[in-house]
C-alpha positions in Angstrom: -6.7 -20.8 -15.0 -4.4 -17.9 -15.7 -2.8 -17.5 -19.1 0.9 -17.8 -19.2 1.0 -14.6 -21.3 -0.6 -12.6 -18.5 1.9 -13.8 -15.9 4.8 -13.2 -18.3 3.7 -9.7 -19.0 3.2 -9.0 -15.3 6.7 -10.2 -14.4 8.3 -8.3 -17.3 6.7 -5.0 -16.1 7.9 -5.7 -12.6 11.4 -6.5 -13.8 11.5 -3.2 -15.7 10.5 -1.4 -12.6 13.3 -3.1 -10.6 16.0 -1.9 -12.9 14.5 1.4 -14.0 13.4 4.6 -12.4 9.7 3.9 -12.6 8.1 2.4 -9.5 6.2 -0.8 -9.7 3.1 1.0 -8.6 3.4 3.5 -11.4 3.9 0.7 -14.0 0.9 -1.2 -12.8 -1.2 2.0 -13.1 0.1 2.8 -16.6 -2.1 1.9 -19.7 -1.6 -1.6 -20.9 -1.5 -0.5 -24.6 1.5 -2.6 -25.3 0.1 -5.7 -23.7 -1.7 -8.2 -26.0 -5.5 -8.0 -25.6 -5.7 -11.6 -24.6 -3.3 -10.9 -21.6 -5.2 -7.8 -20.7 -8.5 -9.8 -20.5 -7.0 -12.3 -18.1 -4.9 -10.1 -15.9 -5.5 -11.4 -12.3 -3.4 -8.6 -10.8 -5.6 -5.9 -12.3 -8.6 -8.0 -11.3 -7.3 -8.2 -7.8 -6.7 -4.5 -7.6 -10.3 -3.9 -8.8 -11.7 -6.3 -6.3 -9.7 -4.7 -3.5 -10.8 -1.2 -4.5 -14.4 -2.4 -4.2 -13.8 -3.8 -0.7 -13.8 -7.4 -1.9 -10.6 -8.0 0.0 -10.7 -11.7 0.3 -11.5 -12.1 -3.4 -8.5 -9.9 -4.2 -6.2 -12.2 -2.1 -7.4 -15.3 -3.9 -6.7 -13.6 -7.3 -3.1 -12.7 -6.1 -2.7 -16.2 -4.8 -3.7 -17.6 -8.2 -0.8 -15.7 -9.7 1.6 -17.2 -7.2 0.2 -20.7 -7.9 0.7 -20.2 -11.6 4.2 -18.8 -11.1 5.8 -18.8 -7.6 8.5 -16.4 -8.8 5.8 -13.7 -9.0 5.3 -13.5 -5.2 8.0 -10.9 -4.3 6.4 -8.5 -6.8 2.8 -8.7 -5.3 2.9 -5.7 -2.9 -0.9 -5.4 -3.5 -1.3 -8.8 -1.8 0.4 -7.5 1.3 -2.0 -4.6 1.5 -5.0 -6.9 1.1 -3.7 -9.3 3.8 -3.4 -6.4 6.2 -7.1 -5.4 5.7 -8.1 -9.1 6.0 -6.3 -9.0 9.4 -3.9 -11.7 8.2 -1.0 -9.7 9.7 1.7 -12.4 9.9 1.1 -13.3 6.3 1.2 -9.6 5.4 4.5 -9.1 7.1 5.9 -12.1 5.3 4.7 -10.7 1.9 6.4 -7.3 2.5 9.6 -9.0 3.6 9.5 -11.0 0.4 8.9 -7.8 -1.6 12.0 -6.1 -0.3 14.1 -8.9 -1.7 13.5 -7.6 -5.2 13.1 -3.9 -4.4 15.4 -2.9 -1.6 14.7 0.8 -1.9 10.9 0.7 -1.2 10.2 2.7 2.0 6.5 1.8 1.9 7.3 -1.9 2.1 9.3 -1.3 5.2 6.5 0.7 6.8 3.8 -1.8 5.9 6.0 -4.6 7.3 6.2 -2.7 10.6 2.5 -2.0 10.6 1.7 -5.7 10.2 4.3 -6.8 12.8 2.9 -4.2 15.2 -0.4 -6.0 15.1 1.2 -9.4 15.7 3.6 -8.3 18.4 1.6 -5.9 20.4 2.9 -2.6 19.1 5.5 -0.7 17.1 8.1 -0.7 19.8 8.2 -4.5 19.8 8.2 -4.6 16.0 11.0 -2.1 15.4 13.9 -4.4 16.1 12.7 -6.6 13.2 12.5 -3.7 10.7 13.5 -4.4 7.1 16.6 -2.6 5.7 15.8 -0.4 2.7 17.4 2.5 0.9 16.5 6.2 0.9 13.2 7.2 -0.6 13.4 10.2 -3.0 10.1 11.6 -1.7 10.4 13.9 1.3 7.0 12.8 2.6 8.0 9.1 2.6 11.3 9.8 4.3 9.3 11.7 7.0 6.8 8.8 7.4 9.6 6.3 7.6 11.4 8.3 10.3 8.3 8.5 12.3 7.6 4.8 12.2 11.2 4.0 13.1 11.6 6.6 15.9 8.1 7.3 17.3 9.3 10.7 18.4 7.1 13.7 18.8 9.5 15.7 16.7 9.0 13.3 13.8 5.3 13.2 14.3 5.2 17.0 14.1 7.3 16.9 10.9 4.9 14.6 9.2 1.9 16.6 10.5 3.5 19.7 9.0 3.6 18.1 5.6 0.0 17.0 6.0 -0.9 20.7 6.4 1.6 22.5 4.2 2.9 20.0 1.7 1.9 19.8 -2.0 -1.2 17.8 -3.0 0.3 14.4 -3.0 2.4 15.1 0.2 -0.7 16.1 2.1 -2.5 12.9 1.1 0.4 10.6 1.9 1.2 12.3 5.1 -2.4 11.9 6.3 -2.5 8.3 5.2 0.6 7.3 7.1 -0.3 9.3 10.1 -3.5 7.3 10.2 -1.6 4.0 10.0 0.8 5.2 12.6 -2.0 6.0 15.1 -3.7 2.7 14.2 -0.4 0.9 15.1 -0.5 2.8 18.5 -4.1 1.7 19.0 -5.3 5.3 18.9 -8.4 4.7 16.7 -9.9 8.2 17.0 -6.8 9.8 15.7 -6.5 7.1 13.0 -10.0 7.7 11.9 -9.6 11.5 11.8 -6.5 11.4 9.6 -7.9 8.8 7.2 -11.1 10.8 6.7 -9.0 13.8 6.0 -6.8 11.9 3.6 -9.8 11.0 1.3 -11.0 14.6 1.4 -7.7 16.0 0.0 -7.6 17.5 -3.5 -5.2 14.6 -4.4 -7.7 11.9 -3.5 -10.7 13.7 -4.9 -9.1 14.9 -8.1 -7.3 13.2 -11.0 -5.3 10.9 -8.8 -8.2 8.8 -7.6 -6.8 5.9 -9.6 -3.8 5.8 -7.3 -4.2 2.5 -5.5 -3.3 4.1 -2.2 -6.3 6.4 -2.6 -8.4 3.3 -3.1 -6.7 1.8 0.0 -7.7 4.8 2.1 -11.3 4.3 1.0 -11.2 0.6 1.8 -9.8 1.3 5.2 -12.7 3.6 6.0 -15.2 0.9 4.8 -13.5 -1.9 6.8 -13.4 0.2 9.9 -16.8 1.8 9.4 -15.2 5.2 10.0 -17.1 8.4 9.7 -20.3 6.6 9.1 -18.7 5.8 5.7 -19.8 9.3 4.6 -16.5 10.1 2.9 -16.6 7.0 0.9 -20.2 7.4 -0.1 -19.3 10.8 -1.5 -16.7 9.5 -3.9 
């Protein structure tokens, strides 16, 4: 089973993210130096993230589910579970997870986008999903504001705006713009464009450099493996 200490530490980190300026994602990437070794050794969230990054998606979901079984109050903080559910093609469950997440972090643009991406698969497209969009605040990152606007509007102008960031933004902006363009095209059932953008995302300096520990970089690689895109050449070169 899961140690109570591991769950308590996880929830305390998430609570700190909720009231502070640090994102939950950044907290979970931070070193666990302050966490007792016993809790570190039995951290199912970390184990789930590792399993997911190695394309063991179903195993990751089971680890996240074990956290919820141990403490149901942890569910709204498990954004990682929603991502895994999407790539396990459990889209309705993924949408429900992201809707739950927004209850404790109402300013997370990415939760809104992933909720829409899941619903688009369930409902037959983004146009049908948009009326059920989650309400979130304004993201401080220009690239995420641009991605959000594209998913909400579907306009060519907004597509061009995000594409511009994919070409001329800073290192992280280029990666995130390409990642979300790929997801956008996947939601529109345009697999060739989705593949092209995801392959470009993992070839950015951001993905190949010191930010490879960003879970969204790992997600991009998992997406390529799950879809068998590019003959998996980009992932094999990691």
